[in-house]
C-alpha positions as CSV (number, residue, x, y, z in Angstrom):
1,M,-21.7,-26.5,-12.6
2,F,-24.6,-28.7,-11.9
3,F,-26.6,-26.7,-14.4
4,E,-24.6,-25.7,-17.4
5,R,-25.4,-22.4,-19.0
6,H,-27.7,-22.7,-22.0
7,E,-26.0,-22.2,-25.3
8,G,-28.9,-20.2,-26.7
9,G,-30.5,-17.1,-25.4
10,E,-28.3,-14.6,-27.4
11,K,-31.4,-12.7,-28.3
12,A,-34.1,-11.8,-25.7
13,V,-37.3,-10.0,-25.3
14,L,-37.2,-7.8,-22.2
15,V,-40.3,-7.2,-20.1
16,H,-40.4,-4.5,-17.4
17,S,-43.4,-3.6,-15.1
18,D,-44.1,-0.2,-13.7
19,C,-45.2,-1.3,-10.2
20,Y,-47.1,1.1,-8.1
21,H,-45.4,0.1,-4.8
22,E,-42.1,1.8,-4.4
23,K,-40.5,-1.1,-2.6
24,D,-41.2,-3.4,-5.6
25,K,-40.1,-1.0,-8.3
26,E,-37.1,-1.9,-10.5
27,D,-34.9,0.4,-12.6
28,P,-35.4,-0.3,-16.4
29,S,-31.9,1.1,-17.2
30,E,-30.4,-1.2,-14.6
31,F,-32.3,-4.1,-16.1
32,R,-30.8,-3.3,-19.5
33,E,-27.3,-3.1,-18.0
34,L,-27.9,-6.6,-16.4
35,V,-28.9,-8.0,-19.7
36,R,-25.8,-6.4,-21.4
37,S,-23.5,-7.8,-18.6
38,S,-24.9,-11.3,-19.2
39,G,-23.9,-11.2,-22.9
40,V,-27.5,-11.3,-24.2
41,E,-28.6,-9.1,-27.1
42,E,-31.8,-7.1,-26.6
43,A,-34.3,-7.9,-29.3
44,A,-37.3,-5.9,-27.9
45,F,-38.2,-4.0,-24.7
46,L,-41.7,-4.0,-23.4
47,T,-43.2,-2.1,-20.5
48,V,-46.2,-3.5,-18.6
49,P,-48.5,-1.2,-16.7
50,G,-48.7,-2.1,-13.0
51,S,-52.5,-2.2,-13.2
52,S,-52.6,-5.0,-15.8
53,L,-50.7,-7.6,-13.8
54,N,-52.2,-11.1,-13.9
55,P,-51.5,-13.7,-11.2
56,R,-51.5,-16.5,-13.7
57,Y,-49.0,-15.0,-16.3
58,F,-47.8,-12.0,-14.3
59,V,-48.8,-9.9,-17.4
60,G,-52.2,-9.4,-18.8
61,I,-53.6,-11.5,-21.7
62,G,-53.2,-8.6,-24.2
63,K,-49.6,-8.0,-23.2
64,L,-48.9,-11.7,-23.3
65,E,-50.0,-11.8,-27.0
66,E,-47.8,-8.8,-27.7
67,I,-44.8,-10.6,-26.1
68,R,-45.6,-13.6,-28.3
69,Q,-45.6,-11.5,-31.4
70,H,-42.2,-10.0,-30.6
71,V,-40.8,-13.4,-29.9
72,D,-42.0,-14.7,-33.3
73,A,-40.9,-11.5,-35.1
74,T,-37.4,-11.3,-33.7
75,G,-36.6,-15.0,-33.4
76,A,-35.8,-14.5,-29.7
77,D,-35.4,-17.7,-27.7
78,V,-35.7,-16.3,-24.2
79,V,-37.9,-13.8,-22.5
80,L,-36.4,-11.9,-19.5
81,F,-38.5,-10.4,-16.8
82,N,-37.2,-7.6,-14.6
83,H,-39.1,-9.1,-11.6
84,S,-39.3,-12.2,-9.6
85,L,-41.7,-14.8,-11.0
86,R,-43.4,-17.7,-9.2
87,P,-42.5,-21.1,-10.6
88,S,-46.1,-21.5,-11.8
89,Q,-45.9,-18.2,-13.6
90,E,-42.7,-19.3,-15.4
91,R,-44.3,-22.6,-16.5
92,N,-47.5,-20.9,-17.7
93,L,-45.5,-18.3,-19.7
94,E,-43.2,-20.9,-21.2
95,R,-46.2,-23.0,-22.2
96,E,-47.8,-20.0,-24.0
97,L,-44.7,-18.4,-25.5
98,K,-43.0,-21.7,-26.5
99,C,-39.6,-20.4,-25.3
100,R,-37.6,-20.1,-22.1
101,V,-38.6,-17.6,-19.5
102,V,-36.1,-16.3,-17.0
103,D,-36.9,-13.8,-14.2
104,R,-34.6,-11.2,-12.6
105,T,-33.2,-13.7,-10.0
106,G,-32.4,-16.2,-12.7
107,L,-30.7,-13.5,-14.8
108,I,-28.5,-12.4,-11.9
109,L,-27.6,-16.1,-11.2
110,D,-26.6,-16.5,-14.8
111,I,-24.2,-13.5,-14.5
112,F,-22.8,-14.8,-11.3
113,A,-22.2,-18.2,-13.0
114,Q,-20.2,-16.5,-15.7
115,R,-18.1,-14.4,-13.3
116,A,-17.2,-17.1,-10.7
117,R,-13.5,-18.0,-11.0
118,T,-12.4,-19.6,-7.7
119,H,-13.5,-23.0,-6.4
120,E,-15.4,-21.3,-3.6
121,G,-17.1,-18.8,-5.9
122,K,-18.3,-21.6,-8.2
123,L,-19.6,-23.6,-5.2
124,Q,-21.6,-20.6,-4.0
125,V,-23.1,-19.9,-7.4
126,E,-24.0,-23.5,-7.9
127,L,-25.7,-23.6,-4.5
128,A,-27.8,-20.5,-5.3
129,Q,-28.7,-22.0,-8.7
130,L,-29.7,-25.3,-7.3
131,E,-31.9,-23.8,-4.5
132,H,-33.5,-21.4,-7.0
133,M,-34.2,-24.2,-9.5
134,S,-35.3,-26.8,-7.0
135,T,-38.9,-25.4,-7.1
136,R,-38.7,-25.2,-10.9
137,L,-37.4,-28.7,-11.6
138,V,-40.8,-29.8,-13.0
139,R,-40.2,-27.4,-15.9
140,G,-39.0,-29.4,-18.9
141,W,-39.3,-32.7,-17.1
142,T,-43.0,-33.5,-17.4
143,H,-42.3,-36.1,-20.0
144,L,-40.3,-38.1,-17.5
145,E,-43.1,-38.2,-14.9
146,R,-43.3,-42.0,-15.0
147,Q,-41.6,-45.0,-13.4
148,K,-38.4,-46.3,-14.9
149,G,-38.8,-49.6,-16.9
150,G,-36.6,-52.1,-18.5
151,V,-34.3,-54.9,-17.4
152,G,-33.2,-54.5,-13.9
153,L,-35.4,-51.5,-13.3
154,R,-38.8,-53.0,-12.9
155,G,-40.6,-52.9,-9.6
156,P,-42.0,-50.2,-7.3
157,G,-39.2,-47.8,-8.1
158,E,-39.6,-44.0,-8.2
159,T,-40.4,-41.6,-10.9
160,Q,-37.6,-40.0,-12.9
161,L,-38.7,-36.6,-11.5
162,E,-38.4,-37.9,-7.9
163,T,-35.0,-39.3,-8.7
164,D,-33.8,-35.9,-10.0
165,R,-35.1,-34.2,-6.9
166,R,-33.4,-36.6,-4.6
167,L,-30.1,-36.1,-6.5
168,L,-30.6,-32.4,-6.3
169,R,-31.1,-32.5,-2.5
170,A,-28.0,-34.7,-2.1
171,R,-25.9,-32.2,-4.2
172,I,-27.2,-29.2,-2.1
173,K,-26.2,-31.0,1.1
174,S,-22.8,-31.8,-0.3
175,I,-22.2,-28.1,-1.3
176,H,-23.3,-26.9,2.1
177,R,-20.7,-29.2,3.8
178,R,-18.0,-27.9,1.5
179,L,-19.0,-24.3,2.1
180,D,-19.0,-25.0,5.9
181,K,-15.4,-26.1,5.5
182,V,-14.6,-22.8,3.6
183,R,-16.3,-20.9,6.4
184,R,-14.2,-22.6,9.1
185,Q,-11.0,-21.8,7.0
186,R,-12.1,-18.1,6.8
187,D,-12.7,-18.1,10.5
188,Q,-9.2,-19.4,11.1
189,S,-7.8,-16.8,8.8
190,R,-9.7,-14.0,10.7
191,R,-8.4,-15.3,14.0
192,S,-4.9,-15.2,12.7
193,R,-5.3,-11.6,11.6
194,K,-6.8,-10.7,15.0
195,R,-3.7,-12.3,16.7
196,A,-1.5,-10.3,14.4
197,E,-3.6,-7.2,15.3
198,L,-4.1,-6.4,11.6
199,P,-7.4,-4.5,11.1
200,L,-9.6,-5.5,8.2
201,V,-11.0,-2.7,5.9
202,S,-13.8,-4.1,3.6
203,L,-14.9,-2.3,0.4
204,V,-18.7,-2.6,0.0
205,G,-21.1,-0.8,-2.3
206,Y,-23.6,-1.0,-5.2
207,T,-22.4,-3.0,-8.2
208,N,-20.3,-1.1,-10.8
209,V,-19.5,1.9,-8.6
210,G,-15.7,1.5,-9.0
211,K,-14.9,-0.6,-6.0
212,S,-12.3,-2.8,-7.8
213,T,-10.7,0.2,-9.6
214,L,-10.3,1.9,-6.2
215,F,-9.0,-1.3,-4.7
216,N,-6.4,-1.7,-7.4
217,T,-5.2,1.8,-7.0
218,L,-5.0,1.7,-3.2
219,V,-3.3,-1.7,-2.9
220,T,-1.5,-1.8,-6.3
221,A,-3.3,-5.0,-7.3
222,K,-4.6,-6.3,-10.6
223,V,-8.2,-7.3,-9.8
224,Y,-10.4,-7.6,-12.9
225,T,-12.3,-4.5,-13.6
226,A,-14.9,-3.7,-16.3
227,D,-17.8,-1.3,-17.0
228,Q,-20.4,-4.0,-16.3
229,L,-22.5,-5.3,-13.3
230,F,-20.9,-7.8,-11.0
231,A,-17.4,-7.6,-12.7
232,T,-16.0,-8.8,-9.3
233,L,-17.5,-11.9,-7.7
234,D,-14.7,-13.6,-5.8
235,P,-13.3,-11.7,-2.8
236,T,-9.7,-10.5,-2.9
237,L,-7.6,-9.6,0.2
238,R,-4.3,-7.7,0.2
239,K,-2.1,-6.2,3.0
240,I,-0.9,-2.7,2.5
241,Q,0.8,0.1,4.6
242,V,-1.5,3.0,5.4
243,A,0.4,6.2,6.1
244,D,0.2,7.3,9.8
245,Y,-1.1,3.9,10.8
246,G,0.7,0.8,9.6
247,S,-0.4,-2.6,8.1
248,V,-4.0,-3.0,7.1
249,I,-5.8,-5.8,5.3
250,F,-8.1,-4.6,2.4
251,A,-10.9,-6.8,1.1
252,D,-12.7,-6.3,-2.2
253,T,-16.1,-7.9,-2.2
254,V,-19.1,-8.6,-4.5
255,G,-21.3,-5.7,-5.4
256,F,-24.8,-5.3,-4.1
257,I,-27.9,-4.6,-6.2
258,R,-31.6,-3.8,-5.6
259,H,-33.6,-6.8,-4.4
260,L,-30.4,-9.0,-4.3
261,P,-31.9,-12.5,-4.2
262,H,-32.0,-13.8,-0.7
263,K,-30.6,-17.2,-1.9
264,L,-27.5,-15.3,-3.1
265,V,-27.0,-13.6,0.2
266,Q,-27.3,-17.0,1.9
267,A,-25.0,-18.7,-0.6
268,F,-22.4,-16.0,-0.3
269,Q,-22.5,-15.9,3.5
270,A,-18.9,-17.1,3.8
271,T,-17.8,-14.3,1.5
272,L,-20.0,-11.6,3.0
273,E,-18.7,-12.5,6.5
274,E,-15.5,-10.7,5.5
275,S,-17.6,-7.5,5.6
276,A,-19.5,-8.5,8.7
277,S,-16.2,-9.0,10.6
278,A,-14.4,-5.9,9.3
279,D,-13.0,-3.2,11.6
280,L,-14.1,-0.5,9.0
281,L,-16.4,-0.5,6.0
282,L,-15.5,1.6,3.0
283,H,-18.9,2.2,1.4
284,I,-18.0,3.1,-2.2
285,I,-20.7,5.3,-3.9
286,D,-21.0,6.5,-7.5
287,G,-21.2,10.2,-6.8
288,H,-22.3,10.9,-10.4
289,D,-25.2,8.4,-10.4
290,P,-28.6,10.2,-10.2
291,E,-29.9,7.1,-8.4
292,R,-27.1,7.1,-5.8
293,Q,-29.4,7.7,-2.8
294,G,-31.6,4.7,-3.6
295,N,-28.4,2.7,-4.2
296,I,-27.1,3.7,-0.8
297,E,-30.3,2.5,0.8
298,Q,-30.1,-0.8,-0.9
299,V,-26.5,-1.4,0.3
300,V,-27.6,-0.6,3.9
301,L,-30.4,-3.1,3.6
302,V,-27.9,-5.9,2.6
303,L,-25.6,-4.8,5.4
304,E,-28.5,-5.2,7.8
305,E,-29.2,-8.7,6.5
306,I,-25.6,-9.8,7.2
307,D,-25.6,-7.9,10.5
308,A,-22.9,-5.4,9.5
309,H,-24.9,-2.2,9.5
310,K,-23.5,-1.1,13.0
311,L,-19.9,-1.3,12.0
312,P,-17.8,1.9,11.6
313,R,-18.3,3.2,8.0
314,L,-16.6,5.7,5.8
315,D,-18.5,6.8,2.7
316,V,-16.2,7.2,-0.4
317,Y,-17.9,9.1,-3.2
318,N,-16.2,8.0,-6.4
319,K,-16.1,9.4,-10.0
320,I,-15.9,13.1,-9.1
321,D,-14.1,13.5,-12.5
322,L,-17.6,13.3,-13.9
323,M,-18.9,16.0,-11.5
324,P,-17.9,19.5,-12.6
325,G,-16.7,21.8,-9.8
326,V,-16.1,19.0,-7.3
327,E,-12.6,18.6,-5.9
328,P,-11.1,15.9,-3.7
329,H,-11.9,16.6,-0.1
330,I,-13.0,15.1,3.3
331,D,-16.3,15.9,5.0
332,R,-16.3,15.6,8.8
333,D,-19.0,15.0,11.4
334,E,-19.7,17.0,14.5
335,Q,-16.9,15.3,16.4
336,G,-14.4,16.2,13.6
337,R,-14.1,12.6,12.4
338,P,-14.0,11.8,8.7
339,C,-17.4,10.6,7.4
340,K,-17.2,11.2,3.6
341,V,-14.3,11.3,1.1
342,W,-14.7,12.6,-2.4
343,V,-12.3,11.0,-4.9
344,S,-11.8,9.7,-8.5
345,A,-10.2,6.3,-8.6
346,A,-9.9,6.3,-12.4
347,N,-7.9,9.5,-12.4
348,D,-6.0,8.8,-9.1
349,Q,-7.5,12.0,-7.4
350,G,-7.8,12.2,-3.7
351,L,-6.6,8.7,-2.8
352,E,-4.2,10.1,-0.2
353,L,-7.3,11.5,1.5
354,V,-8.7,7.9,1.7
355,H,-5.5,6.8,3.5
356,Q,-5.7,9.8,5.8
357,A,-9.4,9.1,6.7
358,I,-8.8,5.4,7.3
359,A,-5.8,6.1,9.5
360,E,-7.9,8.6,11.6
361,L,-10.8,6.2,12.0
362,L,-8.7,3.2,12.8
363,A,-6.3,4.9,15.0
364,G,-8.6,6.3,17.6
365,D,-5.9,7.7,19.9
366,L,-3.4,9.1,17.3
367,I,-0.2,10.4,18.9
368,H,2.6,12.6,17.7
369,E,5.9,11.5,19.4
370,Y,9.6,11.9,19.1
371,L,11.5,8.7,19.5
372,S,15.2,8.7,20.5
373,L,16.6,5.5,19.1
374,G,19.7,4.1,20.8
375,I,22.2,1.7,19.3
376,N,19.7,-1.1,19.4
377,G,17.0,0.7,17.6
378,G,18.0,0.0,14.0
379,R,15.3,-2.6,13.4
380,L,12.6,-0.5,15.0
381,R,13.7,2.4,12.7
382,S,13.3,0.2,9.6
383,R,9.9,-1.0,10.7
384,L,8.7,2.6,11.4
385,Y,9.8,3.7,7.9
386,A,8.1,0.6,6.4
387,M,4.9,1.7,8.1
388,R,5.2,5.2,6.6
389,V,4.6,6.8,10.0
390,V,7.9,8.7,10.1
391,Q,7.4,12.5,9.6
392,S,11.1,13.6,10.0
393,E,14.5,12.4,11.3
394,S,17.2,14.3,13.2
395,F,20.1,13.5,15.5
396,D,20.6,14.3,19.2
397,D,23.8,15.6,20.8
398,N,25.1,12.1,21.1
399,G,24.6,11.4,17.4
400,Q,21.7,9.1,18.0
401,P,18.7,9.3,15.5
402,V,15.5,10.9,16.7
403,L,12.4,10.1,14.7
404,E,9.3,12.2,14.6
405,V,6.4,9.8,14.2
406,R,2.5,9.9,14.0
407,L,0.8,6.6,14.7
408,P,-1.8,5.0,17.0
409,R,-0.7,4.8,20.6
410,N,-1.5,1.1,20.8
411,E,0.5,0.5,17.7
412,L,3.6,2.2,19.2
413,V,3.3,0.3,22.4
414,R,3.0,-3.0,20.4
415,L,6.1,-2.2,18.4
416,L,8.2,-1.3,21.4
417,N,7.1,-4.4,23.3
418,Q,8.0,-6.6,20.3
419,E,11.4,-5.0,20.2
420,G,11.8,-5.4,24.0
421,L,12.1,-1.6,24.4
422,D,10.7,0.6,27.2
423,T,8.2,3.2,25.9
424,S,9.2,5.9,28.5
425,A,12.8,5.5,27.6
426,Y,12.3,6.2,23.9
427,A,9.7,8.9,23.9
428,R,10.4,12.6,24.5
429,A,8.4,15.8,24.2
430,P,8.7,17.7,20.9
431,E,11.2,20.5,21.0
C-alpha cells in the first residue's frame, strides 16, 4: 500500500450527527458496526444535533470542547466522524483536538485496506485511498513546505509538498494503467463465457446480509465469511450445475452500504462490472433487518450508478430463521415469474427454491421433453445427468433408453447440435 495503515487508533471517540435531511442521515448502529469491523475500540460516543453544525469544524464550539475533553480523558488517539468531512474541516479539527481525525469515507477505506487479499483488490483500494488523500496531503506536511537544500539540491527546485503531490499523481496514473489491464482481462473472460453460452448470476446486496454464506452453500465453496461489514472484498466466481437448467457462473461481489464513497465505486469499477454484465442479479436482503427497506433503496442507487438497475433481478430474503412463522417459499409476480425467495442460508433452508427460481428466470422457454437415445447417445445421456435436468429414465420396445428431461429449449438445441444429433429424431411426445 502507498499509505500504510496507522499503528495507533485502537481507541477512538465516535461522533454522529442527527442531520435533518433524510438523504444525509446515517445510521448510528451501522457506524458502530463499521468501527467494530475496523478493529477499533470505542472509547466514547457523542451525538451532535443537526442544528449546531459549524462549517469550520463541522461541530459547534461547545461540542468541539466536549470532544476534546473525551479525547483527553480516554487517551483516544483518533476521532471518527460518521459523515464526510471537507479537507479543511479535518485540518481544523486536528489542529484543535491534537489527534487524528477520520471521516466516514476514510473509515470505510481503512476497512477495505484490511480486507483486500488479491493483487487487484489491493490496487483498487490503494487507488481509492490515494484519490481520497490527494486533497488532504497538506495535512501533516506543512513543516516540509520549503525548498530542498543541501549539496546537489540547491537551485530553483520544488517544495517537498509539490514533490509529494507529483509522486502521488504518478502513482495514481500507474494504478489506473494496471487496472485498465485488469478490466481488459475481465472483458476477455466475459467474452469467453458468452461464447460458451454460460450465463452469469451475480450476488449483490447490502453489506453483511449473508451473501457469502449463501454463495458458499449454493456453490459448495469456501469464501471467507464473518459477522462484520465488508467481510468479502475480492470477487469470487464459481461454475455450478443448476437443476432444470445446466451450467451457470455465480459471482460473489463486494457489499454495498449507505453513501458508498464515489471514489470506491470508481476504483472498483472493474469488479462491479461483473454485476453490470450479469444475466441475472440475485439481490440478497436481510429479511430480519428492520432497516431492510432503506438498505434495498441504497443497493438500487449503487446499481443505477454502475448501470445495472435494468437487469433481471431476483430478491432473495435471507435469515428467515430469525423471523418466527416464516417458512421457505417463492413469491411470484402477475405473470407467474419468481420475484422473491425466502430462505435461510445459515440453516440450509429453501436453497432448492433458489435453484428453481434461477432456472425459471434464466430458461425463458422451459420445455418438458422425452428423448429417445440411440446407440450413439451415451455421451449426451451423461451430459444431461451432469446438468441435473433428467426427471426419469425408461426404455422403449427396442431396449433404448428414454430420458424425461426439463431444460431450456435453446439449451437442448445446443446440446444436440454439439453431439451432431437431430432434434426431431430424438424428441417425442410424453406418453
